[in-house]
N, CA and C atoms of all chains as a GROMACS GRO file, in nm:
protein
  645
    1UNK      N    1   8.945   9.755   9.534
    1UNK     CA    2   8.902   9.726   9.397
    1UNK      C    3   8.757   9.676   9.398
    2UNK      N    4   8.677   9.730   9.306
    2UNK     CA    5   8.534   9.695   9.299
    2UNK      C    6   8.512   9.610   9.174
    3UNK      N    7   8.431   9.506   9.188
    3UNK     CA    8   8.396   9.423   9.073
    3UNK      C    9   8.258   9.463   9.024
    4UNK      N   10   8.251   9.498   8.895
    4UNK     CA   11   8.121   9.538   8.838
    4UNK      C   12   8.063   9.424   8.755
    5UNK      N   13   7.930   9.422   8.746
    5UNK     CA   14   7.866   9.317   8.666
    5UNK      C   15   7.884   9.344   8.517
    6UNK      N   16   7.886   9.472   8.482
    6UNK     CA   17   7.902   9.510   8.342
    6UNK      C   18   8.050   9.500   8.303
    7UNK      N   19   8.078   9.423   8.199
    7UNK     CA   20   8.214   9.410   8.149
    7UNK      C   21   8.226   9.493   8.021
    8UNK      N   22   8.294   9.606   8.027
    8UNK     CA   23   8.304   9.689   7.906
    8UNK      C   24   8.390   9.621   7.799
    9UNK      N   25   8.363   9.657   7.673
    9UNK     CA   26   8.438   9.598   7.562
    9UNK      C   27   8.586   9.640   7.565
   10UNK      N   28   8.610   9.762   7.611
   10UNK     CA   29   8.746   9.812   7.626
   10UNK      C   30   8.762   9.868   7.768
   11UNK      N   31   8.888   9.883   7.810
   11UNK     CA   32   8.910   9.945   7.941
   11UNK      C   33   8.847  10.084   7.940
   12UNK      N   34   8.766  10.110   8.041
   12UNK     CA   35   8.690  10.236   8.044
   12UNK      C   36   8.739  10.324   8.157
   13UNK      N   37   8.766  10.450   8.124
   13UNK     CA   38   8.809  10.547   8.224
   13UNK      C   39   8.689  10.636   8.256
   14UNK      N   40   8.651  10.640   8.383
   14UNK     CA   41   8.540  10.725   8.428
   14UNK      C   42   8.600  10.848   8.495
   15UNK      N   43   8.570  10.966   8.441
   15UNK     CA   44   8.632  11.088   8.492
   15UNK      C   45   8.526  11.197   8.508
   16UNK      N   46   8.565  11.305   8.572
   16UNK     CA   47   8.473  11.416   8.594
   16UNK      C   48   8.475  11.506   8.470
   17UNK      N   49   8.370  11.496   8.391
   17UNK     CA   50   8.364  11.572   8.265
   17UNK      C   51   8.337  11.719   8.283
   18UNK      N   52   8.307  11.762   8.407
   18UNK     CA   53   8.282  11.904   8.431
   18UNK      C   54   8.403  11.974   8.491
   19UNK      N   55   8.514  11.904   8.495
   19UNK     CA   56   8.636  11.960   8.554
   19UNK      C   57   8.737  11.983   8.441
   20UNK      N   58   8.782  12.109   8.428
   20UNK     CA   59   8.875  12.142   8.319
   20UNK      C   60   9.006  12.065   8.330
   21UNK      N   61   9.058  12.057   8.453
   21UNK     CA   62   9.185  11.989   8.474
   21UNK      C   63   9.173  11.841   8.433
   22UNK      N   64   9.059  11.778   8.473
   22UNK     CA   65   9.040  11.636   8.439
   22UNK      C   66   9.031  11.619   8.287
   23UNK      N   67   8.963  11.711   8.222
   23UNK     CA   68   8.948  11.701   8.076
   23UNK      C   69   9.083  11.716   8.006
   24UNK      N   70   9.168  11.803   8.060
   24UNK     CA   71   9.300  11.819   7.998
   24UNK      C   72   9.383  11.691   8.016
   25UNK      N   73   9.370  11.629   8.133
   25UNK     CA   74   9.445  11.505   8.156
   25UNK      C   75   9.393  11.392   8.066
   26UNK      N   76   9.260  11.390   8.047
   26UNK     CA   77   9.202  11.288   7.960
   26UNK      C   78   9.247  11.310   7.815
   27UNK      N   79   9.260  11.438   7.776
   27UNK     CA   80   9.309  11.467   7.640
   27UNK      C   81   9.452  11.413   7.622
   28UNK      N   82   9.533  11.427   7.727
   28UNK     CA   83   9.670  11.372   7.721
   28UNK      C   84   9.665  11.220   7.710
   29UNK      N   85   9.577  11.159   7.790
   29UNK     CA   86   9.565  11.012   7.786
   29UNK      C   87   9.520  10.964   7.647
   30UNK      N   88   9.426  11.040   7.588
   30UNK     CA   89   9.380  11.004   7.453
   30UNK      C   90   9.496  11.008   7.354
   31UNK      N   91   9.580  11.109   7.368
   31UNK     CA   92   9.695  11.122   7.277
   31UNK      C   93   9.795  11.009   7.298
   32UNK      N   94   9.809  10.966   7.423
   32UNK     CA   95   9.906  10.859   7.454
   32UNK      C   96   9.853  10.721   7.417
   33UNK      N   97   9.721  10.710   7.403
   33UNK     CA   98   9.659  10.581   7.372
   33UNK      C   99   9.666  10.557   7.220
   34UNK      N  100   9.782  10.514   7.175
   34UNK     CA  101   9.805  10.501   7.030
   34UNK      C  102   9.724  10.387   6.969
   35UNK      N  103   9.701  10.280   7.044
   35UNK     CA  104   9.635  10.162   6.989
   35UNK      C  105   9.485  10.158   7.019
   36UNK      N  106   9.431  10.262   7.081
   36UNK     CA  107   9.287  10.266   7.108
   36UNK      C  108   9.242  10.162   7.208
   37UNK      N  109   9.320  10.141   7.313
   37UNK     CA  110   9.283  10.042   7.414
   37UNK      C  111   9.178  10.094   7.511
   38UNK      N  112   9.169  10.226   7.522
   38UNK     CA  113   9.085  10.283   7.627
   38UNK      C  114   8.963  10.353   7.568
   39UNK      N  115   8.856  10.356   7.647
   39UNK     CA  116   8.744  10.443   7.614
   39UNK      C  117   8.722  10.533   7.735
   40UNK      N  118   8.674  10.654   7.710
   40UNK     CA  119   8.663  10.753   7.816
   40UNK      C  120   8.518  10.796   7.829
   41UNK      N  121   8.467  10.793   7.951
   41UNK     CA  122   8.328  10.830   7.976
   41UNK      C  123   8.322  10.925   8.095
   42UNK      N  124   8.249  11.033   8.076
   42UNK     CA  125   8.231  11.127   8.186
   42UNK      C  126   8.136  11.067   8.289
   43UNK      N  127   8.161  11.095   8.414
   43UNK     CA  128   8.073  11.039   8.518
   43UNK      C  129   7.935  11.102   8.514
   44UNK      N  130   7.921  11.213   8.440
   44UNK     CA  131   7.790  11.277   8.426
   44UNK      C  132   7.708  11.216   8.312
   45UNK      N  133   7.769  11.122   8.240
   45UNK     CA  134   7.697  11.051   8.135
   45UNK      C  135   7.592  10.959   8.200
   46UNK      N  136   7.468  10.962   8.154
   46UNK     CA  137   7.364  10.878   8.219
   46UNK      C  138   7.393  10.729   8.212
   47UNK      N  139   7.473  10.683   8.115
   47UNK     CA  140   7.502  10.540   8.106
   47UNK      C  141   7.590  10.490   8.220
   48UNK      N  142   7.663  10.580   8.283
   48UNK     CA  143   7.756  10.538   8.390
   48UNK      C  144   7.678  10.480   8.508
   49UNK      N  145   7.572  10.549   8.547
   49UNK     CA  146   7.493  10.503   8.662
   49UNK      C  147   7.428  10.368   8.633
   50UNK      N  148   7.387  10.346   8.507
   50UNK     CA  149   7.321  10.220   8.474
   50UNK      C  150   7.422  10.106   8.453
   51UNK      N  151   7.540  10.140   8.395
   51UNK     CA  152   7.639  10.035   8.368
   51UNK      C  153   7.720   9.998   8.491
   52UNK      N  154   7.748  10.097   8.575
   52UNK     CA  155   7.834  10.070   8.691
   52UNK      C  156   7.764  10.114   8.820
   53UNK      N  157   7.653  10.049   8.856
   53UNK     CA  158   7.584  10.089   8.979
   53UNK      C  159   7.663  10.054   9.105
   54UNK      N  160   7.762   9.965   9.090
   54UNK     CA  161   7.840   9.924   9.208
   54UNK      C  162   7.929  10.037   9.260
   55UNK      N  163   7.964  10.130   9.170
   55UNK     CA  164   8.051  10.240   9.212
   55UNK      C  165   7.963  10.355   9.260
   56UNK      N  166   7.981  10.394   9.385
   56UNK     CA  167   7.897  10.499   9.443
   56UNK      C  168   7.926  10.633   9.375
   57UNK      N  169   7.821  10.715   9.351
   57UNK     CA  170   7.842  10.845   9.285
   57UNK      C  171   7.940  10.936   9.358
   58UNK      N  172   7.938  10.931   9.492
   58UNK     CA  173   8.033  11.017   9.567
   58UNK      C  174   8.178  10.971   9.546
   59UNK      N  175   8.195  10.840   9.528
   59UNK     CA  176   8.329  10.789   9.497
   59UNK      C  177   8.374  10.835   9.358
   60UNK      N  178   8.279  10.836   9.265
   60UNK     CA  179   8.311  10.882   9.129
   60UNK      C  180   8.351  11.030   9.128
   61UNK      N  181   8.288  11.108   9.218
   61UNK     CA  182   8.324  11.250   9.226
   61UNK      C  183   8.458  11.270   9.296
   62UNK      N  184   8.493  11.174   9.381
   62UNK     CA  185   8.616  11.190   9.460
   62UNK      C  186   8.740  11.152   9.380
   63UNK      N  187   8.727  11.052   9.292
   63UNK     CA  188   8.844  11.005   9.219
   63UNK      C  189   8.806  10.942   9.085
   64UNK      N  190   8.904  10.937   8.997
   64UNK     CA  191   8.885  10.873   8.867
   64UNK      C  192   8.879  10.720   8.884
   65UNK      N  193   8.807  10.654   8.794
   65UNK     CA  194   8.802  10.507   8.799
   65UNK      C  195   8.842  10.451   8.663
   66UNK      N  196   8.912  10.338   8.665
   66UNK     CA  197   8.945  10.265   8.542
   66UNK      C  198   8.885  10.125   8.557
   67UNK      N  199   8.792  10.093   8.468
   67UNK     CA  200   8.726   9.961   8.472
   67UNK      C  201   8.781   9.878   8.358
   68UNK      N  202   8.838   9.761   8.390
   68UNK     CA  203   8.896   9.678   8.284
   68UNK      C  204   8.790   9.584   8.225
   69UNK      N  205   8.831   9.507   8.126
   69UNK     CA  206   8.734   9.423   8.053
   69UNK      C  207   8.680   9.308   8.139
   70UNK      N  208   8.746   9.281   8.253
   70UNK     CA  209   8.695   9.178   8.344
   70UNK      C  210   8.597   9.235   8.446
   71UNK      N  211   8.576   9.368   8.438
   71UNK     CA  212   8.483   9.431   8.531
   71UNK      C  213   8.547   9.474   8.660
   72UNK      N  214   8.678   9.477   8.668
   72UNK     CA  215   8.746   9.521   8.789
   72UNK      C  216   8.768   9.672   8.781
   73UNK      N  217   8.715   9.742   8.879
   73UNK     CA  218   8.725   9.889   8.881
   73UNK      C  219   8.829   9.932   8.982
   74UNK      N  220   8.927  10.006   8.936
   74UNK     CA  221   9.032  10.059   9.023
   74UNK      C  222   9.013  10.210   9.031
   75UNK      N  223   9.035  10.265   9.148
   75UNK     CA  224   9.014  10.408   9.164
   75UNK      C  225   9.138  10.482   9.208
   76UNK      N  226   9.144  10.611   9.176
   76UNK     CA  227   9.251  10.698   9.224
   76UNK      C  228   9.389  10.660   9.173
   77UNK      N  229   9.486  10.659   9.265
   77UNK     CA  230   9.624  10.630   9.226
   77UNK      C  231   9.637  10.489   9.169
   78UNK      N  232   9.553  10.398   9.218
   78UNK     CA  233   9.555  10.262   9.165
   78UNK      C  234   9.515  10.260   9.017
   79UNK      N  235   9.419  10.346   8.982
   79UNK     CA  236   9.377  10.356   8.841
   79UNK      C  237   9.489  10.415   8.756
   80UNK      N  238   9.557  10.515   8.808
   80UNK     CA  239   9.669  10.576   8.734
   80UNK      C  240   9.778  10.471   8.711
   81UNK      N  241   9.803  10.393   8.815
   81UNK     CA  242   9.906  10.289   8.804
   81UNK      C  243   9.866  10.184   8.699
   82UNK      N  244   9.738  10.149   8.699
   82UNK     CA  245   9.689  10.052   8.601
   82UNK      C  246   9.703  10.108   8.459
   83UNK      N  247   9.664  10.234   8.440
   83UNK     CA  248   9.673  10.295   8.307
   83UNK      C  249   9.818  10.307   8.262
   84UNK      N  250   9.908  10.330   8.357
   84UNK     CA  251  10.051  10.338   8.319
   84UNK      C  252  10.102  10.203   8.269
   85UNK      N  253  10.041  10.096   8.319
   85UNK     CA  254  10.080   9.962   8.268
   85UNK      C  255  10.021   9.936   8.131
   86UNK      N  256   9.902   9.989   8.107
   86UNK     CA  257   9.833   9.959   7.982
   86UNK      C  258   9.889  10.037   7.863
   87UNK      N  259   9.933  10.160   7.886
   87UNK     CA  260   9.980  10.245   7.776
   87UNK      C  261  10.132  10.238   7.766
   88UNK      N  262  10.178  10.197   7.651
   88UNK     CA  263  10.323  10.174   7.632
   88UNK      C  264  10.403  10.301   7.658
   89UNK      N  265  10.349  10.415   7.616
   89UNK     CA  266  10.424  10.539   7.633
   89UNK      C  267  10.434  10.581   7.780
   90UNK      N  268  10.356  10.520   7.866
   90UNK     CA  269  10.362  10.553   8.009
   90UNK      C  270  10.443  10.452   8.088
   91UNK      N  271  10.511  10.362   8.021
   91UNK     CA  272  10.589  10.260   8.094
   91UNK      C  273  10.700  10.318   8.182
   92UNK      N  274  10.767  10.426   8.139
   92UNK     CA  275  10.865  10.486   8.232
   92UNK      C  276  10.798  10.532   8.362
   93UNK      N  277  10.677  10.587   8.350
   93UNK     CA  278  10.603  10.628   8.470
   93UNK      C  279  10.563  10.506   8.552
   94UNK      N  280  10.531  10.396   8.482
   94UNK     CA  281  10.491  10.273   8.554
   94UNK      C  282  10.604  10.225   8.644
   95UNK      N  283  10.728  10.236   8.596
   95UNK     CA  284  10.842  10.193   8.680
   95UNK      C  285  10.848  10.275   8.808
   96UNK      N  286  10.822  10.404   8.795
   96UNK     CA  287  10.826  10.491   8.914
   96UNK      C  288  10.711  10.459   9.008
   97UNK      N  289  10.591  10.438   8.952
   97UNK     CA  290  10.473  10.415   9.035
   97UNK      C  291  10.475  10.279   9.104
   98UNK      N  292  10.556  10.185   9.050
   98UNK     CA  293  10.558  10.050   9.106
   98UNK      C  294  10.674  10.026   9.202
   99UNK      N  295  10.749  10.129   9.236
   99UNK     CA  296  10.856  10.108   9.334
   99UNK      C  297  10.791  10.058   9.463
  100UNK      N  298  10.834   9.942   9.513
  100UNK     CA  299  10.766   9.884   9.630
  100UNK      C  300  10.767   9.981   9.750
  101UNK      N  301  10.652   9.991   9.813
  101UNK     CA  302  10.639  10.074   9.933
  101UNK      C  303  10.602  10.219   9.907
  102UNK      N  304  10.589  10.258   9.780
  102UNK     CA  305  10.561  10.400   9.751
  102UNK      C  306  10.413  10.429   9.728
  103UNK      N  307  10.329  10.326   9.728
  103UNK     CA  308  10.187  10.346   9.695
  103UNK      C  309  10.119  10.448   9.787
  104UNK      N  310  10.144  10.447   9.921
  104UNK     CA  311  10.080  10.549  10.006
  104UNK      C  312  10.114  10.692   9.962
  105UNK      N  313  10.236  10.712   9.912
  105UNK     CA  314  10.276  10.846   9.866
  105UNK      C  315  10.190  10.886   9.747
  106UNK      N  316  10.176  10.795   9.650
  106UNK     CA  317  10.098  10.827   9.530
  106UNK      C  318   9.952  10.847   9.565
  107UNK      N  319   9.900  10.770   9.661
  107UNK     CA  320   9.759  10.785   9.701
  107UNK      C  321   9.734  10.922   9.764
  108UNK      N  322   9.827  10.964   9.849
  108UNK     CA  323   9.811  11.094   9.913
  108UNK      C  324   9.824  11.206   9.811
  109UNK      N  325   9.919  11.190   9.719
  109UNK     CA  326   9.938  11.292   9.614
  109UNK      C  327   9.814  11.301   9.526
  110UNK      N  328   9.760  11.184   9.489
  110UNK     CA  329   9.640  11.183   9.405
  110UNK      C  330   9.524  11.248   9.478
  111UNK      N  331   9.506  11.211   9.605
  111UNK     CA  332   9.394  11.266   9.683
  111UNK      C  333   9.407  11.417   9.695
  112UNK      N  334   9.529  11.467   9.713
  112UNK     CA  335   9.550  11.612   9.725
  112UNK      C  336   9.511  11.683   9.594
  113UNK      N  337   9.561  11.628   9.481
  113UNK     CA  338   9.531  11.690   9.351
  113UNK      C  339   9.381  11.680   9.322
  114UNK      N  340   9.321  11.565   9.353
  114UNK     CA  341   9.178  11.545   9.325
  114UNK      C  342   9.093  11.642   9.408
  115UNK      N  343   9.134  11.668   9.532
  115UNK     CA  344   9.058  11.760   9.617
  115UNK      C  345   9.063  11.903   9.562
  116UNK      N  346   9.178  11.939   9.505
  116UNK     CA  347   9.197  12.076   9.460
  116UNK      C  348   9.183  12.092   9.310
  117UNK      N  349   9.123  11.991   9.242
  117UNK     CA  350   9.122  11.994   9.096
  117UNK      C  351   9.042  12.111   9.038
  118UNK      N  352   8.937  12.150   9.108
  118UNK     CA  353   8.855  12.260   9.057
  118UNK      C  354   8.924  12.394   9.079
  119UNK      N  355   9.013  12.402   9.179
  119UNK     CA  356   9.088  12.526   9.203
  119UNK      C  357   9.201  12.540   9.101
  120UNK      N  358   9.251  12.425   9.049
  120UNK     CA  359   9.366  12.430   8.958
  120UNK      C  360   9.326  12.495   8.825
  121UNK      N  361   9.213  12.450   8.768
  121UNK     CA  362   9.178  12.501   8.636
  121UNK      C  363   9.030  12.538   8.624
  122UNK      N  364   8.955  12.528   8.730
  122UNK     CA  365   8.815  12.568   8.724
  122UNK      C  366   8.724  12.457   8.677
  123UNK      N  367   8.593  12.487   8.680
  123UNK     CA  368   8.495  12.387   8.637
  123UNK      C  369   8.425  12.433   8.509
  124UNK      N  370   8.346  12.344   8.453
  124UNK     CA  371   8.276  12.374   8.328
  124UNK      C  372   8.128  12.399   8.354
  125UNK      N  373   8.092  12.432   8.478
  125UNK     CA  374   7.950  12.450   8.510
  125UNK      C  375   7.887  12.565   8.433
  126UNK      N  376   7.971  12.662   8.394
  126UNK     CA  377   7.916  12.776   8.320
  126UNK      C  378   7.904  12.749   8.170
  127UNK      N  379   7.935  12.627   8.130
  127UNK     CA  380   7.921  12.590   7.989
  127UNK      C  381   8.036  12.630   7.901
  128UNK      N  382   8.146  12.676   7.961
  128UNK     CA  383   8.259  12.724   7.879
  128UNK      C  384   8.338  12.610   7.817
  129UNK      N  385   8.317  12.486   7.861
  129UNK     CA  386   8.392  12.374   7.804
  129UNK      C  387   8.319  12.311   7.685
  130UNK      N  388   8.197  12.361   7.656
  130UNK     CA  389   8.122  12.301   7.545
  130UNK      C  390   8.182  12.339   7.412
  131UNK      N  391   8.166  12.247   7.317
  131UNK     CA  392   8.212  12.278   7.182
  131UNK      C  393   8.113  12.373   7.116
  132UNK      N  394   8.159  12.467   7.034
  132UNK     CA  395   8.067  12.561   6.970
  132UNK      C  396   7.978  12.490   6.868
  133UNK      N  397  13.288   9.360   9.766
  133UNK     CA  398  13.206   9.240   9.750
  133UNK      C  399  13.058   9.275   9.756
  134UNK      N  400  13.023   9.365   9.854
  134UNK     CA  401  12.882   9.401   9.869
  134UNK      C  402  12.828   9.468   9.745
  135UNK      N  403  12.915   9.544   9.680
  135UNK     CA  404  12.874   9.613   9.558
  135UNK      C  405  12.828   9.512   9.453
  136UNK      N  406  12.904   9.405   9.439
  136UNK     CA  407  12.870   9.301   9.342
  136UNK      C  408  12.738   9.232   9.378
  137UNK      N  409  12.717   9.214   9.509
  137UNK     CA  410  12.593   9.149   9.554
  137UNK      C  411  12.472   9.234   9.513
  138UNK      N  412  12.484   9.366   9.533
  138UNK     CA  413  12.373   9.454   9.496
  138UNK      C  414  12.349   9.452   9.345
  139UNK      N  415  12.456   9.451   9.269
  139UNK     CA  416  12.441   9.447   9.122
  139UNK      C  417  12.374   9.317   9.079
  140UNK      N  418  12.420   9.205   9.137
  140UNK     CA  419  12.362   9.075   9.100
  140UNK      C  420  12.214   9.068   9.138
  141UNK      N  421  12.182   9.117   9.259
  141UNK     CA  422  12.041   9.113   9.303
  141UNK      C  423  11.954   9.202   9.212
  142UNK      N  424  12.006   9.317   9.175
  142UNK     CA  425  11.930   9.407   9.088
  142UNK      C  426  11.905   9.348   8.951
  143UNK      N  427  12.009   9.290   8.893
  143UNK     CA  428  11.993   9.228   8.760
  143UNK      C  429  11.897   9.110   8.769
  144UNK      N  430  11.909   9.031   8.875
  144UNK     CA  431  11.820   8.915   8.892
  144UNK      C  432  11.674   8.960   8.900
  145UNK      N  433  11.649   9.066   8.978
  145UNK     CA  434  11.511   9.114   8.991
  145UNK      C  435  11.458   9.167   8.858
  146UNK      N  436  11.543   9.238   8.784
  146UNK     CA  437  11.500   9.292   8.654
  146UNK      C  438  11.468   9.178   8.556
  147UNK      N  439  11.553   9.077   8.553
  147UNK     CA  440  11.532   8.965   8.460
  147UNK      C  441  11.406   8.887   8.499
  148UNK      N  442  11.389   8.863   8.629
  148UNK     CA  443  11.269   8.792   8.675
  148UNK      C  444  11.143   8.871   8.640
  149UNK      N  445  11.149   9.003   8.657
  149UNK     CA  446  11.035   9.088   8.622
  149UNK      C  447  11.003   9.083   8.474
  150UNK      N  448  11.107   9.089   8.391
  150UNK     CA  449  11.086   9.082   8.246
  150UNK      C  450  11.026   8.948   8.206
  151UNK      N  451  11.072   8.842   8.271
  151UNK     CA  452  11.016   8.708   8.241
  151UNK      C  453  10.868   8.704   8.278
  152UNK      N  454  10.834   8.757   8.395
  152UNK     CA  455  10.693   8.758   8.437
  152UNK      C  456  10.608   8.844   8.345
  153UNK      N  457  10.672   8.947   8.289
  153UNK     CA  458  10.599   9.036   8.198
  153UNK      C  459  10.564   8.964   8.068
  154UNK      N  460  10.648   8.871   8.029
  154UNK     CA  461  10.629   8.803   7.901
  154UNK      C  462  10.536   8.683   7.910
  155UNK      N  463  10.519   8.627   8.030
  155UNK     CA  464  10.434   8.508   8.043
  155UNK      C  465  10.303   8.542   8.114
  156UNK      N  466  10.200   8.466   8.084
  156UNK     CA  467  10.072   8.483   8.155
  156UNK      C  468  10.069   8.400   8.283
  157UNK      N  469  10.116   8.275   8.272
  157UNK     CA  470  10.119   8.188   8.389
  157UNK      C  471  10.228   8.083   8.368
  158UNK      N  472  10.269   8.022   8.478
  158UNK     CA  473  10.371   7.918   8.471
  158UNK      C  474  10.317   7.792   8.538
  159UNK      N  475  10.343   7.677   8.477
  159UNK     CA  476  10.298   7.549   8.533
  159UNK      C  477  10.418   7.481   8.597
  160UNK      N  478  10.409   7.457   8.727
  160UNK     CA  479  10.518   7.394   8.802
  160UNK      C  480  10.486   7.246   8.816
  161UNK      N  481  10.565   7.162   8.750
  161UNK     CA  482  10.541   7.018   8.756
  161UNK      C  483  10.610   6.959   8.878
  162UNK      N  484  10.550   6.857   8.940
  162UNK     CA  485  10.616   6.794   9.056
  162UNK      C  486  10.743   6.720   9.012
  163UNK      N  487  10.841   6.719   9.102
  163UNK     CA  488  10.972   6.663   9.068
  163UNK      C  489  10.963   6.513   9.036
  164UNK      N  490  10.876   6.442   9.111
  164UNK     CA  491  10.869   6.297   9.091
  164UNK      C  492  10.773   6.258   8.978
  165UNK      N  493  10.710   6.356   8.915
  165UNK     CA  494  10.619   6.325   8.804
  165UNK      C  495  10.481   6.283   8.848
  166UNK      N  496  10.458   6.271   8.978
  166UNK     CA  497  10.326   6.234   9.028
  166UNK      C  498  10.258   6.354   9.091
  167UNK      N  499  10.130   6.353   9.098
  167UNK     CA  500  10.056   6.464   9.158
  167UNK      C  501  10.018   6.569   9.055
  168UNK      N  502   9.938   6.665   9.102
  168UNK     CA  503   9.888   6.767   9.010
  168UNK      C  504   9.991   6.879   8.995
  169UNK      N  505  10.006   6.928   8.872
  169UNK     CA  506  10.095   7.043   8.854
  169UNK      C  507  10.032   7.169   8.913
  170UNK      N  508  10.118   7.254   8.967
  170UNK     CA  509  10.069   7.380   9.026
  170UNK      C  510  10.081   7.490   8.921
  171UNK      N  511   9.974   7.566   8.908
  171UNK     CA  512   9.974   7.678   8.811
  171UNK      C  513   9.999   7.808   8.887
  172UNK      N  514  10.102   7.880   8.846
  172UNK     CA  515  10.138   8.005   8.911
  172UNK      C  516  10.109   8.120   8.817
  173UNK      N  517  10.024   8.210   8.858
  173UNK     CA  518   9.993   8.331   8.779
  173UNK      C  519  10.022   8.453   8.865
  174UNK      N  520  10.118   8.531   8.822
  174UNK     CA  521  10.156   8.649   8.900
  174UNK      C  522  10.053   8.759   8.882
  175UNK      N  523  10.031   8.841   8.986
  175UNK     CA  524   9.941   8.955   8.968
  175UNK      C  525   9.999   9.056   8.867
  176UNK      N  526   9.911   9.143   8.816
  176UNK     CA  527   9.951   9.236   8.709
  176UNK      C  528  10.067   9.326   8.749
  177UNK      N  529  10.067   9.365   8.877
  177UNK     CA  530  10.166   9.463   8.920
  177UNK      C  531  10.301   9.398   8.951
  178UNK      N  532  10.306   9.266   8.967
  178UNK     CA  533  10.428   9.200   9.015
  178UNK      C  534  10.549   9.221   8.923
  179UNK      N  535  10.536   9.202   8.789
  179UNK     CA  536  10.655   9.223   8.704
  179UNK      C  537  10.709   9.364   8.714
  180UNK      N  538  10.618   9.461   8.718
  180UNK     CA  539  10.662   9.602   8.724
  180UNK      C  540  10.731   9.632   8.855
  181UNK      N  541  10.678   9.576   8.963
  181UNK     CA  542  10.741   9.598   9.093
  181UNK      C  543  10.880   9.536   9.097
  182UNK      N  544  10.893   9.417   9.037
  182UNK     CA  545  11.024   9.351   9.036
  182UNK      C  546  11.125   9.433   8.955
  183UNK      N  547  11.083   9.478   8.836
  183UNK     CA  548  11.174   9.557   8.752
  183UNK      C  549  11.212   9.687   8.824
  184UNK      N  550  11.112   9.747   8.886
  184UNK     CA  551  11.134   9.873   8.955
  184UNK      C  552  11.230   9.854   9.074
  185UNK      N  553  11.205   9.751   9.152
  185UNK     CA  554  11.293   9.725   9.267
  185UNK      C  555  11.434   9.692   9.218
  186UNK      N  556  11.444   9.618   9.108
  186UNK     CA  557  11.576   9.586   9.051
  186UNK      C  558  11.648   9.711   9.005
  187UNK      N  559  11.574   9.803   8.944
  187UNK     CA  560  11.635   9.928   8.896
  187UNK      C  561  11.686  10.010   9.015
  188UNK      N  562  11.608  10.014   9.122
  188UNK     CA  563  11.651  10.089   9.242
  188UNK      C  564  11.777  10.026   9.301
  189UNK      N  565  11.781   9.892   9.301
  189UNK     CA  566  11.898   9.823   9.356
  189UNK      C  567  12.022   9.850   9.270
  190UNK      N  568  12.003   9.853   9.138
  190UNK     CA  569  12.117   9.881   9.050
  190UNK      C  570  12.164  10.026   9.070
  191UNK      N  571  12.069  10.117   9.089
  191UNK     CA  572  12.107  10.257   9.117
  191UNK      C  573  12.184  10.265   9.249
  192UNK      N  574  12.144  10.186   9.346
  192UNK     CA  575  12.216  10.182   9.474
  192UNK      C  576  12.358  10.129   9.452
  193UNK      N  577  12.369  10.029   9.366
  193UNK     CA  578  12.502   9.974   9.331
  193UNK      C  579  12.590  10.086   9.274
  194UNK      N  580  12.533  10.168   9.187
  194UNK     CA  581  12.611  10.277   9.126
  194UNK      C  582  12.656  10.379   9.231
  195UNK      N  583  12.573  10.397   9.335
  195UNK     CA  584  12.606  10.499   9.435
  195UNK      C  585  12.708  10.451   9.537
  196UNK      N  586  12.726  10.318   9.548
  196UNK     CA  587  12.822  10.266   9.646
  196UNK      C  588  12.964  10.299   9.602
  197UNK      N  589  13.054  10.331   9.698
  197UNK     CA  590  13.193  10.359   9.660
  197UNK      C  591  13.264  10.230   9.619
  198UNK      N  592  13.358  10.247   9.529
  198UNK     CA  593  13.435  10.128   9.486
  198UNK      C  594  13.537  10.093   9.594
  199UNK      N  595  13.589   9.972   9.587
  199UNK     CA  596  13.687   9.927   9.686
  199UNK      C  597  13.813  10.012   9.685
  200UNK      N  598  13.860  10.052   9.565
  200UNK     CA  599  13.983  10.130   9.554
  200UNK      C  600  13.965  10.268   9.617
  201UNK      N  601  13.845  10.329   9.589
  201UNK     CA  602  13.820  10.462   9.644
  201UNK      C  603  13.814  10.458   9.795
  202UNK      N  604  13.752  10.354   9.849
  202UNK     CA  605  13.740  10.339   9.993
  202UNK      C  606  13.879  10.323  10.057
  203UNK      N  607  13.962  10.244   9.991
  203UNK     CA  608  14.097  10.223  10.044
  203UNK      C  609  14.177  10.353  10.039
  204UNK      N  610  14.160  10.430   9.933
  204UNK     CA  611  14.234  10.555   9.918
  204UNK      C  612  14.192  10.655  10.025
  205UNK      N  613  14.060  10.659  10.053
  205UNK     CA  614  14.012  10.752  10.155
  205UNK      C  615  14.056  10.704  10.294
  206UNK      N  616  14.054  10.572  10.314
  206UNK     CA  617  14.085  10.518  10.446
  206UNK      C  618  14.232  10.525  10.484
  207UNK      N  619  14.320  10.525  10.389
  207UNK     CA  620  14.464  10.523  10.422
  207UNK      C  621  14.512  10.666  10.448
  208UNK      N  622  14.551  10.692  10.572
  208UNK     CA  623  14.594  10.827  10.608
  208UNK      C  624  14.742  10.849  10.575
  209UNK      N  625  14.820  10.742  10.586
  209UNK     CA  626  14.964  10.756  10.558
  209UNK      C  627  14.995  10.693  10.423
  210UNK      N  628  15.029  10.774  10.326
  210UNK     CA  629  15.060  10.717  10.195
  210UNK      C  630  15.188  10.635  10.199
  211UNK      N  631  15.190  10.533  10.119
  211UNK     CA  632  15.309  10.448  10.116
  211UNK      C  633  15.424  10.523  10.049
  212UNK      N  634  15.545  10.501  10.096
  212UNK     CA  635  15.658  10.569  10.032
  212UNK      C  636  15.677  10.521   9.889
  213UNK      N  637  15.714  10.616   9.804
  213UNK     CA  638  15.728  10.582   9.663
  213UNK      C  639  15.853  10.496   9.640
  214UNK      N  640  15.960  10.526   9.718
  214UNK     CA  641  16.084  10.448   9.702
  214UNK      C  642  16.120  10.386   9.836
  215UNK      N  643  16.155  10.264   9.835
  215UNK     CA  644  16.195  10.196   9.959
  215UNK      C  645  16.345  10.183   9.963
   0.00000   0.00000   0.00000
């Protein structure tokens, strides 16, 4: 877990905005966030580097990060677990993710999906993800 | 008997997890009234882990065979119906 100096007003999710699969997952998270607890920022946004210099850019490319209002940044499966606690509709998933001793499984699964995320649904480098 | 132990442990873990979920911190006062009270604040993941472990234990309780079923499987010679 990384502590950042910048404390966001809301829990902030840092994701790869050029990855179609990541964008689809973020769209699902937005739909599940009924009370507006989260804000979502692409790691390609210039404010990310200035607000969260503690998180290395290569780490941001490797995994998603969730930064809470205290400035604690969790990455990868730990971030997913944190978000499952924050969103009421994800509480059934939280029970599964919190089974004691299963964290290494979730970390490996997350790392596998994150490594192959561009193969799953492609990237937006060609501009196809832009709004018209 | 073991089946009941698993059920009790599972329910206890679930209830303790729910309690931790509802409170931010607990203040433990010394028994003799002297000294500083200790403040206990559980980490964010602790209530969920307790509930989850309790649920797994209760599921294990459901999977255990009952005493009657075990006795029925274990007895090779059925008792005579009429003596």
